[in-house]
C-alpha positions in Angstrom: 106.2 80.5 130.6 104.3 80.9 127.6 102.3 84.7 126.1 99.9 85.8 124.4 101.0 88.5 121.9 99.2 90.1 119.2 101.1 91.7 116.1 99.6 92.0 112.3 96.4 91.9 113.7 96.7 88.3 115.2 97.0 86.9 118.0 100.2 84.3 118.3 101.0 82.3 121.7 104.6 82.4 121.9 107.7 80.2 124.2 111.0 81.0 124.9 113.4 79.1 122.0 110.5 79.1 119.7 110.1 80.3 116.1 106.9 82.1 114.9 105.8 83.0 111.6 104.2 86.7 111.4 103.2 89.6 109.1 106.5 91.6 108.2 108.0 93.7 110.9 111.3 96.0 110.1 114.0 94.8 111.2 116.7 93.2 109.2 117.9 89.4 109.8 120.0 89.3 113.5 118.3 92.3 114.6 116.0 92.6 117.9 112.5 93.4 118.3 110.3 94.3 121.0 106.6 93.0 121.4 104.9 95.4 123.4 101.4 94.3 122.6 101.2 91.3 125.6 97.9 89.8 126.2 98.6 87.7 128.6 101.6 85.8 130.5 100.8 82.4 131.9 103.2 80.4 133.8 102.4 79.6 137.9 101.0 83.0 138.5 99.2 84.3 135.4 98.7 87.7 134.3 96.1 88.6 132.3 95.5 91.7 129.9 92.8 94.5 129.9 93.5 94.2 126.9 97.4 94.5 127.5 99.6 93.7 130.1 101.2 97.0 130.9 105.2 97.0 131.1 105.5 93.4 129.8 107.5 92.6 126.7 108.8 90.2 124.6 112.1 90.3 123.6 112.6 88.6 120.0 115.1 88.2 116.9 114.4 88.5 113.4 115.5 85.2 111.5 114.7 86.1 108.7 112.3 88.0 105.9 110.9 86.1 103.7 107.6 85.3 101.9 104.7 82.8 102.5 103.5 79.8 100.0 101.5 80.7 97.6 97.7 81.4 97.5 96.1 80.7 94.2 92.9 82.9 93.2 90.8 81.0 90.4 87.6 83.3 89.3 85.6 81.9 86.5 82.1 82.8 84.8 80.6 79.8 83.4 79.4 79.5 80.0 81.1 82.7 78.9 84.7 81.3 78.5 85.8 83.8 81.5 88.9 82.6 83.9 91.2 84.5 85.5 94.1 82.6 87.7 96.3 85.3 89.5 98.5 84.1 92.7 99.6 86.1 95.7 102.2 85.5 98.9 102.7 87.9 101.3 105.6 88.6 102.7 106.5 87.8 106.7 108.6 87.9 108.7 110.5 84.5 111.2 110.9 85.2 114.8 113.0 83.4 117.3 111.5 84.2 121.0 114.1 85.2 122.8 112.5 86.0 126.6 109.2 86.8 128.3 109.7 89.7 130.7 107.0 90.1 133.0 106.1 93.8 134.2 109.3 95.4 136.4 111.5 92.2 135.5 115.1 93.5 133.5 115.7 92.0 130.4 119.3 89.2 130.7 120.3 89.8 127.2 123.0 91.1 126.4 122.9 94.8 125.2 122.2 95.5 121.3 119.9 97.8 119.4 115.8 96.9 119.8 113.8 97.9 116.9 110.3 98.5 119.1 107.1 97.5 117.2 103.4 98.3 119.0 
């Protein structure tokens, strides 16, 4: 089973026990996050949202808060001896997907304080 979720303005294909790197979300390493913006659940009986599947949830665990690789920004104006070099490192969150729940399904994970993300 897999799902398509939306977070940080981007869409990701997720599967249980897989890790994904998303834009920064609140939560310390080890905490659980509930992703409610599920656009599609695939598998034997796919559910397609309009635009989201109401009641579908993806539970994930925060593995770490880190930063992406450096993106270099280089600007030059020719014949004017003008050069500027800057770098940028985007903060990201590494998530491990624990389970994908269809509408009406109950979680099988042990209880822990969740952080809901819209």
